[in-house]
N, C-alpha and C positions, 0 to 999 in steps of 0.2 A: 231501567235507569242505571243499574249497575254496569250493563254492557256499554252504555254511553260513556260512563266514567272511565271504564277500562280503555276504550278507544281514545278518549281525550288524553289520558295519561300516557298511552303508547305514542300518540302523536307528539306530545310535548317532549317525551324522552328522545324520540327520533330527531326532532328539531335541535334539541340540546346536543345530541351526539354529533350530528352533521356540522353544527356550528363549531363545536370543539375541534373536530378533525380538520375542518377548513381553516380555522384560526391557527392551529399548530402547523399545518402544512404551509400556510402563508409565511409564518415566522421563519420556517426552515428554508423555504425557497426564495424569500425576498432578496437576500444577497445575490443569489444567482440571477434573478430577473434584473437586478440593478446592473450587474456586470454585462449582461447581454445588451441592455439598453445603452450602456456606455460604449460598448464595442462598435455599435452602428451609429453613434452620434457624431455629427460633424463638429469641427472646431468652433465654428461660429455659434453653435448652440450652447456653449459652456456658460456664457453670461446672459442667456435669455431666461428670465425668471418665470416665464410662462410654460417652460418645458420641464416636465418632471420625469416620466418614464418613457414616453413615446417620443423619439427624436422628430424634429421638424425637417431636418435634412439628413437623409440616410447616406452613409458612405462606408466603403470598405477600407479606407485609408488607415484607420486605426489598427485593423487586423494586419494589413501589409506591413505597417511600420513596426508593430510589436513583433511580428515574425522576423523582421530584419534585425531588430535589436537582440532577439534571443537566438538568432541563427536556428530557427525553430525546427525545420524538418530533419537536418542532420542530428540535432540534439534529441529529438523525439525518437529517431531510429536507434541511436546509441542507448538511450534510456530503456526503450522497450526490449532491446536485446539483453541488456544487463538484468533487468527485472524478470524477464521470462526465464533466463537460465537459473538465477537464484531461487525463483519460485519453484521450479521443477526439482531442483536439488533439495530444497527445504521439504517439499511434499514427500519425496521418496525417502529421505533420511528420517523424517518424523514418523512416517508410516511404519518403517522398519523398527524404530525404537518403540513406538506404541504397541506393535505386535509382540515384541519381546517382553514388554512389561505385562501384557495381557495373558500370554500363553506360557512363558517360561519362568519357572520358580528357581531361584538361585540365592545363595547366602547374600544378604544385604540388598535384595531387590526392592523391598519395601522402603528401606532408607534412601536408596537412589531415587525412587519415585517421589518420595517426600521432597528431596532436593530439586527434582524437576518442577514440582508444584511451587516451591519457593522461588524459582526463577520468574514465575508469573508475578509474585508479590514484591520482589526486590526491585527498586527503581534502577533503571539502566544507567543513570548518572553515577551511581556508586561503583559501577564496573568500568567507568571510563578510563581511569588511570592504569589499572592493571592490563586492560585489553590493549591500550595504546602501547604500553611497554612491551607486551607480549609480541605484538606484530612489528614493532620497531626492530626487535632482535629475535626474529622467529627461528626456532630450532625445534626439531623433533628428537627427543631422547638424546640430545647431545650429538646427533649425527653430523650436523654441519661443522661443529667445532672439532669433532674427531677427524674428519677428512680434509677440512680446509684450514683449520686453525683459527677461524673467525668466530666471533661471539654469536653470530646469527645473521640472518638475512633481513634486510629492511624491506618489508612489504607495504609500507605506507605509500599512499598516493598511487596504489594499484588496485585492481579489482580482486586480488587474491584474498584479502581478509574476509570479504563478504562471501566469496565462493567457498572458502574453507569452513567458515562457521555454518553456512547453509548445508554443505555436504556432510557435516558431522552433527547435525541436529542441534546446533547451538546458535542459530541465527535469530533474526528478529521474531519475537513472540513464539519461539520454538516450543517452549514449555506448554503453552496453550494447545498447540497443534498435537503434541505428543499425547496430551490428556484426551483430546477429541478422538484420536485413533485408538488409544487404549480402551476407552469406554465402548467404542464401537466393536472392536475385536473381542472384547470380553463378553459381549452379548451374543456372539455368533456360536452356534452349536459345535461342540468338540467332535461330534461324529464325522464332520467333514474332514478334519485333519486326520482322524483315525483311519478313515477310508483311504486317504492319500498315503498314509504311512504303510498301510497294507500293500498298496500298489508300488511301493518302493521309493516314494518321494521323500526327500529330506526336508529340513526346516526351511531353507531358502527357496527350494522349488515349490513347496506348499504355499509359502507366502507369495511368490511371484506369479504362480499359475492359478491359484485358487482364492486365497484370501484377498489379495489386492484387487483383482477384478470384481469382487463382491463389495468392495469398499468405495463404490462410486460416489455415494452421498457425502461421506466425510472428505473424500478427495476433492470434490468440487468446492466444498466449504473452505477447506484449507487453502486450495489454490487461489480462490478469489480473495480471501482475507490476506493471504501472503502477498499477492500481487498488488493489492491496493496499499497495504502498509509499506511494502518495499518501495513502491512508486512515490509515496509521499514522505518517505523517511528523510529527515535532515540530520538526525543525531549521529547515526553510524556513518552516513555519507560524508558529513563534515569531519568526523573523527578519522576515518580511514582514507577517504578519497576527496580531500578538499579541493584538489585541482582537476578532478574528473568532470567531463561534460555530462552532467545529469540535470534533469529538469528541476528537481527539488532544490539543488544548490543554485541553479540559475535564477529561480524565482526569488530566493533570498537576497541576491545581489542585483535584482532587476531595477529597483529605483535608482541606484547609483549609475548603472550602465545606461539607463534611459536618459538621465540628465546629461551624460557625457556624449552619447551618440546621436540623440535626436537632432541637435543643430547641424551636425555633419550630414545626416541623412536627408535633411530638408534643404541642403544645398549651400549651407554656410561652411566656410573653412574652419579648420580646427584652431586657427590663430585669429579668428575674427572677433573673439570676445563676446559673441552672441550667446545668450542663455535662453533656454527653453522656458516657455510659460509653465509655472509649477502645476497649474490646474490641468494643462494639456499633458504634462508628464504623468500626472495621476491617472488620466484617462488611458494612456498607453500602458501603464503598470497594471491597471484593472483588466485591460484587454489581454495582456500577457498572462495574467493569472487565469483568465477564462480559457486561453489556449492550452495552458498547462493541465487544467482539469478536464478539458474536453474529451480526451481518450477514455477517462474513467466514466464519464457520463455516457458515452457511446457504448462502452463495455456493459454498463448496467442495463441499458435499454435492450441489449441483445440477450443477456443472460439472467435477467431478473426472475423469470419463471423457474429456471433451473436452480438459482440461488435459494429462493424461498423453499422449494421442494427439498433441497439438500439440507437446509437448516432444520426443517421439520423431521427428516428421517435420521439425521445424525444426532438429534437430541440436544443441540446447543440451545440453551435457554438462559434468560436473565441478562 
């Protein structure tokens, strides 16, 4: 009798667990399913009340029109190049900083590490004005003023602010990445470095030849997090590169551009006075958003196994 009760309770627990997982998964994936449905829905299906998720007339016109409005493929190539470079610079600089905090003791190192942790807690909006002013008149130790007499170099509306902050471990979420690397390197045995020191390797050579190749797990974690956050970033992109062709900025201005360009792309002249159907514009905007997040979805499908393994090995929890 007790065995039957245990089997019944196990069955009820399994049913509850699967129902909970399925319900949460549906809530998370529902917006994505809705955008996929809209992307393949024909214009005549907009006002058909019998159609909900599965279109009655499938079409690729929405995808083609959204790609034209966004100038999608040149925009995607430019964004991927920019994000890839900043991600690699962030990973290398944060790994070096994390290694320094883990292995080298110097006066004020604990205070500096506390300041690194504080960068995770401080809202980025509080740094907006000083960072904007810093890169509007960028100067290094007064060298620009010394040699040219100018107050500084205006780096706004260029890629340099993001490149500089990424290369100096001060970019987007850099404090978190430094913490991940520091915790990983702190757990590695010191005998490895001592053996390298006996063989004549210095600090940088030990880091590049021994420590960094062993830090594959945190590297994958940091690269994936950095890539996704940099790809989706609108705060720093709008602050430093408001006129640059990046997907995150294009998505923010997509509704206005769709309202302006859709009548022209559908064959109406710019002076015809024709206005696009607001519901159809909303369909094109949703399709454009789907095109914007499609590279991240494809990336996750290919690297999900490595991502989960790296999270487990690097000890990122919570």
